[in-house]
C-alpha positions as CSV (number, residue, x, y, z in Angstrom):
1,X,0.0,-0.1,0.1
2,X,1.3,3.3,-1.1
3,X,1.7,5.8,1.8
4,X,0.9,9.4,0.7
5,X,2.3,12.5,2.2
6,X,0.1,13.6,5.1
7,X,-0.4,17.5,6.0
8,X,-2.7,19.1,8.5
9,X,-3.5,21.7,5.8
10,X,-3.5,21.7,2.0
11,X,-4.0,25.2,0.3
12,X,-4.7,25.1,-3.3
13,X,-3.6,28.3,-5.4
14,X,-0.6,30.4,-5.0
15,X,-2.1,33.9,-5.5
16,X,-2.3,36.4,-2.9
17,X,-5.5,34.9,-1.2
18,X,-4.0,31.4,-1.1
19,X,-0.6,32.6,0.1
20,X,-2.3,34.8,2.9
21,X,-4.3,31.8,4.0
22,X,-1.3,29.5,4.2
23,X,0.6,32.4,6.1
24,X,-2.4,32.8,8.5
25,X,-2.7,29.0,9.2
26,X,1.1,29.0,10.0
27,X,0.5,31.8,12.7
28,X,-2.5,30.3,14.2
29,X,-1.3,26.6,14.2
30,X,2.6,26.8,14.2
31,X,3.0,23.0,14.9
32,X,0.8,22.1,11.9
33,X,2.1,21.1,8.7
34,X,0.9,22.9,5.6
35,X,1.3,22.5,1.8
36,X,0.7,25.3,-0.8
37,X,0.0,24.0,-4.3
38,X,0.2,26.3,-7.2
39,X,0.0,25.1,-10.8
40,X,2.4,27.8,-12.3
41,X,6.1,27.7,-11.9
42,X,5.8,31.1,-10.0
43,X,3.5,32.5,-7.5
44,X,1.1,35.3,-8.3
45,X,1.0,34.4,-12.0
46,X,-2.4,35.4,-12.9
47,X,-4.8,37.9,-11.2
48,X,-2.4,38.9,-8.2
49,X,0.4,39.8,-10.7
50,X,-1.7,41.3,-13.3
51,X,-4.0,43.9,-11.6
52,X,-3.6,47.6,-11.0
53,X,-1.5,47.2,-7.9
54,X,-4.0,49.4,-5.8
55,X,-4.5,49.4,-2.1
56,X,-8.3,49.9,-1.9
57,X,-9.8,52.1,0.6
58,X,-13.3,50.3,1.0
59,X,-15.2,53.3,-0.1
60,X,-17.2,51.6,-3.0
61,X,-18.9,48.6,-1.3
62,X,-22.3,47.7,0.0
63,X,-22.2,48.2,3.8
64,X,-22.0,45.1,5.7
65,X,-21.0,43.2,2.8
66,X,-17.9,40.9,3.0
67,X,-16.2,43.2,0.6
68,X,-16.8,46.3,2.7
69,X,-15.9,44.6,6.1
70,X,-12.8,42.8,4.8
71,X,-11.5,45.6,2.6
72,X,-11.2,48.0,5.5
73,X,-9.6,45.4,7.9
74,X,-7.7,43.9,5.1
75,X,-6.1,47.2,4.1
76,X,-5.1,48.0,7.7
77,X,-3.3,44.6,7.9
78,X,-1.9,44.8,4.5
79,X,-0.2,48.1,5.2
80,X,1.1,46.9,8.5
81,X,2.5,43.8,6.9
82,X,4.1,45.9,4.2
83,X,5.8,48.3,6.8
84,X,6.9,45.3,8.9
85,X,8.7,43.5,6.1
86,X,9.7,46.5,4.0
87,X,7.5,45.7,1.0
88,X,7.4,48.6,-1.6
89,X,4.3,50.6,-1.2
90,X,2.8,54.2,-1.2
91,X,-0.3,55.6,0.4
92,X,-0.7,58.1,-2.3
93,X,-4.4,58.9,-2.2
94,X,-7.1,58.7,-4.8
95,X,-9.4,61.0,-6.6
96,X,-12.9,59.9,-7.6
97,X,-13.8,62.3,-10.3
98,X,-17.2,63.3,-11.6
99,X,-17.0,64.7,-15.3
100,X,-20.8,64.8,-16.1
101,X,-23.7,66.3,-14.2
102,X,-25.4,63.0,-14.4
103,X,-22.6,61.5,-12.2
104,X,-22.9,64.0,-9.4
105,X,-25.8,62.0,-7.7
106,X,-23.8,58.8,-8.1
107,X,-20.7,60.6,-6.5
108,X,-22.9,61.5,-3.4
109,X,-24.1,58.0,-3.1
110,X,-20.3,56.8,-3.0
111,X,-19.5,59.4,-0.5
112,X,-22.3,58.3,1.7
113,X,-21.3,54.5,1.3
114,X,-17.8,55.7,2.3
115,X,-19.1,57.3,5.5
116,X,-21.1,54.2,6.5
117,X,-18.0,51.8,5.8
118,X,-15.7,54.1,8.0
119,X,-13.4,55.0,5.2
120,X,-10.9,57.4,6.8
121,X,-10.4,60.9,5.8
122,X,-12.7,61.1,2.7
123,X,-13.8,64.7,1.7
124,X,-15.4,66.4,-1.1
125,X,-13.6,68.8,-3.7
126,X,-15.0,71.3,-5.6
127,X,-14.2,72.1,-9.3
128,X,-11.7,74.6,-8.1
129,X,-10.0,72.4,-5.5
130,X,-9.5,69.6,-7.9
131,X,-6.4,71.2,-9.7
132,X,-4.7,71.5,-6.2
133,X,-4.6,67.7,-6.2
134,X,-4.5,67.0,-9.9
135,X,-3.4,69.9,-12.1
136,X,-4.3,68.3,-15.3
137,X,-7.5,66.6,-14.3
138,X,-10.7,68.1,-15.1
139,X,-14.1,67.5,-13.3
140,X,-17.2,69.0,-11.7
141,X,-16.4,67.5,-8.4
142,X,-14.3,64.7,-6.7
143,X,-14.0,62.8,-3.8
144,X,-10.5,62.7,-2.1
145,X,-9.7,59.4,-0.6
146,X,-6.4,59.7,1.2
147,X,-6.2,56.1,2.4
148,X,-5.7,54.6,-1.1
149,X,-2.3,53.6,-2.2
150,X,-0.2,51.3,-4.5
151,X,1.8,48.1,-3.6
152,X,3.7,45.3,-5.1
153,X,1.4,42.5,-4.7
154,X,3.7,39.7,-6.2
155,X,6.3,40.7,-3.5
156,X,3.5,40.4,-0.7
157,X,2.7,36.9,-2.1
158,X,6.2,35.8,-2.2
159,X,6.8,37.1,1.4
160,X,3.5,35.6,2.7
161,X,4.5,32.1,1.3
162,X,8.1,32.4,2.5
163,X,7.0,33.3,6.1
164,X,4.7,30.0,5.9
165,X,7.8,27.8,4.9
166,X,10.0,29.5,7.7
167,X,7.3,28.7,10.3
168,X,7.7,24.9,10.2
169,X,10.3,22.7,8.3
170,X,7.3,20.3,7.4
171,X,5.7,22.9,5.4
172,X,5.9,22.7,1.5
173,X,5.5,24.9,-1.5
174,X,4.6,22.7,-4.5
175,X,5.0,24.8,-7.7
176,X,4.2,23.5,-11.2
177,X,1.5,21.1,-10.0
178,X,-2.2,21.5,-11.0
179,X,-4.9,19.6,-9.1
180,X,-6.4,16.7,-11.2
181,X,-8.7,15.1,-8.6
182,X,-10.2,15.3,-5.1
183,X,-11.6,12.5,-2.9
184,X,-12.5,11.7,0.7
185,X,-10.6,8.9,2.3
186,X,-10.9,7.9,6.1
187,X,-11.7,11.3,7.2
188,X,-8.9,12.9,5.2
189,X,-9.1,14.7,1.9
190,X,-6.9,13.3,-0.9
191,X,-5.5,15.5,-3.4
192,X,-4.3,14.4,-6.7
193,X,-1.9,16.7,-8.6
194,X,-0.1,16.4,-12.0
195,X,3.0,15.0,-10.0
196,X,1.8,13.2,-6.8
197,X,-0.9,12.4,-4.6
198,X,-1.2,14.1,-1.0
199,X,-3.8,14.0,1.9
200,X,-4.9,16.7,4.0
201,X,-7.0,16.8,7.3
202,X,-8.4,20.2,5.9
203,X,-8.1,21.7,2.5
204,X,-8.7,25.2,1.2
205,X,-9.1,26.2,-2.3
206,X,-8.2,29.6,-3.3
207,X,-8.1,28.8,-7.3
208,X,-9.3,32.2,-8.6
209,X,-9.9,31.6,-12.3
210,X,-10.3,27.9,-11.8
211,X,-12.2,28.1,-8.5
212,X,-15.6,26.8,-9.8
213,X,-13.9,23.9,-11.8
214,X,-12.2,22.7,-8.4
215,X,-15.4,23.1,-6.6
216,X,-17.3,21.0,-9.0
217,X,-14.4,18.6,-8.9
218,X,-15.2,18.4,-5.1
219,X,-18.9,17.7,-5.8
220,X,-20.2,21.1,-5.1
221,X,-23.4,22.2,-6.9
222,X,-22.8,25.9,-7.6
223,X,-25.5,28.4,-8.7
224,X,-22.9,30.5,-10.3
225,X,-19.9,30.1,-12.9
226,X,-16.6,31.9,-13.3
227,X,-16.5,34.0,-16.6
228,X,-13.5,35.6,-17.5
229,X,-13.1,39.3,-18.4
230,X,-9.8,40.6,-19.9
231,X,-8.6,44.0,-19.0
232,X,-6.0,45.7,-21.2
233,X,-3.7,48.4,-19.9
234,X,-2.0,51.4,-21.5
235,X,1.2,53.0,-20.1
236,X,2.0,56.8,-20.2
237,X,5.1,57.9,-21.9
238,X,7.9,58.9,-19.5
239,X,7.3,62.8,-20.6
240,X,3.6,62.3,-19.8
241,X,3.7,60.8,-16.2
242,X,3.8,64.2,-14.5
243,X,0.3,64.6,-15.6
244,X,-0.9,62.0,-13.0
245,X,0.0,62.7,-9.2
246,X,-2.2,60.5,-7.6
247,X,-4.5,57.5,-8.4
248,X,-7.4,58.9,-10.4
249,X,-10.8,57.1,-10.9
250,X,-14.0,57.8,-12.8
251,X,-17.4,57.5,-11.0
252,X,-18.3,53.8,-11.6
253,X,-21.4,52.5,-13.2
254,X,-23.4,51.1,-10.5
255,X,-24.6,48.4,-12.8
256,X,-21.2,46.8,-13.1
257,X,-18.8,45.8,-10.5
258,X,-15.8,46.9,-12.6
259,X,-14.4,50.4,-11.7
260,X,-13.7,51.7,-15.3
261,X,-10.7,53.0,-16.8
262,X,-8.5,54.7,-14.2
263,X,-4.9,56.2,-13.8
264,X,-2.4,54.4,-11.4
265,X,1.1,55.5,-10.6
266,X,2.6,52.1,-10.2
267,X,5.6,51.0,-8.0
268,X,8.6,51.6,-10.0
269,X,7.5,55.0,-11.2
270,X,5.5,54.3,-14.4
271,X,2.0,55.2,-14.7
272,X,-0.8,52.9,-16.3
273,X,-4.1,53.7,-17.7
274,X,-6.8,51.0,-17.8
275,X,-8.2,48.5,-17.8
276,X,-11.2,47.9,-20.0
277,X,-13.4,44.7,-19.6
278,X,-14.2,42.5,-22.3
279,X,-15.4,38.8,-22.1
280,X,-12.3,36.7,-22.9
281,X,-12.4,33.4,-24.9
282,X,-9.5,31.9,-22.5
283,X,-9.7,32.2,-18.9
284,X,-5.9,32.7,-18.7
285,X,-5.4,34.3,-22.1
286,X,-3.8,37.8,-22.0
287,X,-3.6,38.5,-25.7
288,X,-6.6,40.0,-27.6
289,X,-6.5,37.0,-29.8
290,X,-6.2,34.4,-27.0
291,X,-8.5,31.5,-27.3
292,X,-9.3,28.1,-25.6
293,X,-11.9,25.8,-27.1
294,X,-12.8,24.4,-23.7
295,X,-12.9,27.7,-22.0
296,X,-15.1,29.1,-24.9
297,X,-17.6,26.1,-25.1
298,X,-18.1,26.0,-21.2
299,X,-18.6,29.8,-21.0
300,X,-21.0,30.0,-24.1
301,X,-22.7,26.8,-22.9
302,X,-23.8,28.4,-19.5
303,X,-27.0,30.1,-19.7
304,X,-26.0,32.8,-17.2
305,X,-23.4,34.0,-19.7
306,X,-26.1,34.5,-22.6
307,X,-28.2,36.4,-20.0
308,X,-25.5,38.6,-18.8
309,X,-24.6,39.4,-22.6
310,X,-28.3,40.2,-23.3
311,X,-28.8,42.4,-20.5
312,X,-25.5,44.3,-21.1
313,X,-24.9,44.0,-24.9
314,X,-24.6,47.7,-25.4
315,X,-22.0,48.1,-22.8
316,X,-20.3,45.0,-23.9
317,X,-20.1,46.3,-27.5
318,X,-18.7,49.5,-26.3
319,X,-16.0,47.8,-24.4
320,X,-15.0,45.5,-27.3
321,X,-14.7,48.4,-29.6
322,X,-12.5,50.3,-27.2
323,X,-10.3,47.1,-26.7
324,X,-9.3,47.3,-30.4
325,X,-9.0,51.0,-30.9
326,X,-6.3,53.0,-29.1
327,X,-8.3,56.2,-30.2
328,X,-11.3,55.2,-28.2
329,X,-9.4,54.2,-25.2
330,X,-7.9,57.6,-25.4
331,X,-11.1,59.3,-25.7
332,X,-12.3,57.6,-22.4
333,X,-9.0,58.5,-20.7
334,X,-9.3,62.2,-21.7
335,X,-12.7,62.4,-19.9
336,X,-10.5,62.8,-16.6
337,X,-7.4,64.3,-18.3
338,X,-8.2,66.3,-21.5
339,X,-4.8,67.2,-22.4
340,X,-3.6,63.7,-22.9
341,X,-2.6,62.8,-26.6
342,X,-2.4,59.7,-28.6
343,X,1.4,59.7,-28.7
344,X,1.5,59.9,-24.8
345,X,0.2,56.4,-24.4
346,X,1.0,53.0,-25.6
347,X,-0.5,49.5,-25.2
348,X,1.3,47.4,-22.5
349,X,0.1,44.3,-20.4
350,X,-3.3,42.7,-19.9
351,X,-5.2,40.8,-17.0
352,X,-8.0,38.6,-16.5
353,X,-10.5,39.0,-13.8
354,X,-12.4,36.0,-12.6
355,X,-16.1,37.0,-12.2
356,X,-18.7,34.7,-10.8
357,X,-22.0,35.0,-12.8
358,X,-25.2,33.6,-11.7
359,X,-27.7,31.6,-13.4
360,X,-29.9,34.7,-14.2
361,X,-27.1,36.6,-15.6
362,X,-26.1,38.7,-12.6
363,X,-22.7,39.4,-11.6
364,X,-22.1,38.1,-8.0
365,X,-20.7,41.1,-6.3
366,X,-19.3,39.8,-3.1
367,X,-16.9,37.3,-1.8
368,X,-18.3,33.9,-1.8
369,X,-16.8,31.2,0.7
370,X,-18.1,27.8,1.0
371,X,-17.3,25.0,3.5
372,X,-17.9,21.4,2.0
373,X,-17.0,18.6,4.5
374,X,-13.4,19.3,5.0
375,X,-12.7,21.5,2.2
376,X,-13.3,25.3,2.2
377,X,-13.7,27.0,-1.2
378,X,-13.2,30.6,-2.0
379,X,-15.5,30.5,-5.1
380,X,-15.6,34.3,-5.7
381,X,-13.1,36.6,-4.7
382,X,-13.0,39.7,-7.2
383,X,-11.4,43.1,-6.4
384,X,-10.7,44.3,-3.8
385,X,-9.5,40.6,-2.8
386,X,-5.9,41.5,-2.9
387,X,-6.2,44.4,-0.6
388,X,-8.4,42.4,1.6
389,X,-6.4,39.1,1.3
390,X,-5.2,38.9,5.1
391,X,-8.7,39.5,6.3
392,X,-10.2,36.9,3.8
393,X,-7.8,34.4,5.1
394,X,-9.3,35.3,8.6
395,X,-12.8,34.5,7.1
396,X,-11.6,31.3,5.6
397,X,-10.2,30.2,8.8
398,X,-13.5,30.9,10.5
399,X,-15.4,29.0,7.7
400,X,-13.3,26.0,8.2
401,X,-14.6,25.2,11.6
402,X,-18.0,25.3,10.3
403,X,-19.7,21.9,10.1
């Protein structure tokens, strides 16, 4: 009889939420053995390493939701962690900028949510005050959010995993191994990967773009499915960087959980603009022409995808046109910075957001964590999951104890 490695905890997924969960487990159970499994050769290869790198303040989210509660607490923990471990970050502040009269009422609603959520230091700026913060930005009114910032999320992920490994010599980081199966065996959970079989007393799945597939592998019947949305970024030329001093965000459309094209001064000194949001034909495809037959068939065979398309076809068409047109992308960006020119931006990287979509075509707008007989699944963890990662890990540890 083959004896498989036995761990107290197995964490599937080496993005920032998985690494934070493994780290929190090592803090709470220092004598326990922990394995962190990641299918890529490096940690933070997908959503964690391909987002805007923003430390969110928690201003947008529905009061009392997991997003609202965990973003505020997660931000506090993240900044403390970055300071303690000397991870590059900057609390640079953010403007949420209303450029049209019809956005003023939405801006007011965001401000009131921020007050309800306890977002620290927020205040209104008049049209005359905006240039004091952003000389090149134009708007009718804005909210100044001093607690927002930027950070190197891949560095945070690597540090979290490194601390987990240091906590116990029996802890393991298994890279380049994707999960192929999951079973129960004598009160333990058996995980099959592309390289080995291992067992755990408890398993936590933080698989991002693959979260629904692993949940179904574990026998969960979900009322949602992950649908990928690609976001393309542009970068400002070195000469144009001075046009952006802080994070600059538009007023988001309340019908969509995406925050729209925004300007982000990045760690390292460059400035990015983006992303848009278009349906992707490959969950982990980062080129405009990326295609996976399996991913496409699965997404397009799901009724929720078509209901989403039908309800939002105008917005979807608008996003697709902008994805293939630098002129249209620039037009959107110039709503906030009118002086920006075509030769001051150029296309750079892309990311894919894992968005859970319900059976009726609704975007699931909160974190979803499900316990299934010894396996805890983080099924939906969209933005601000990176900011909230340490608080989400706390939620996972609480959920683990539920029967």
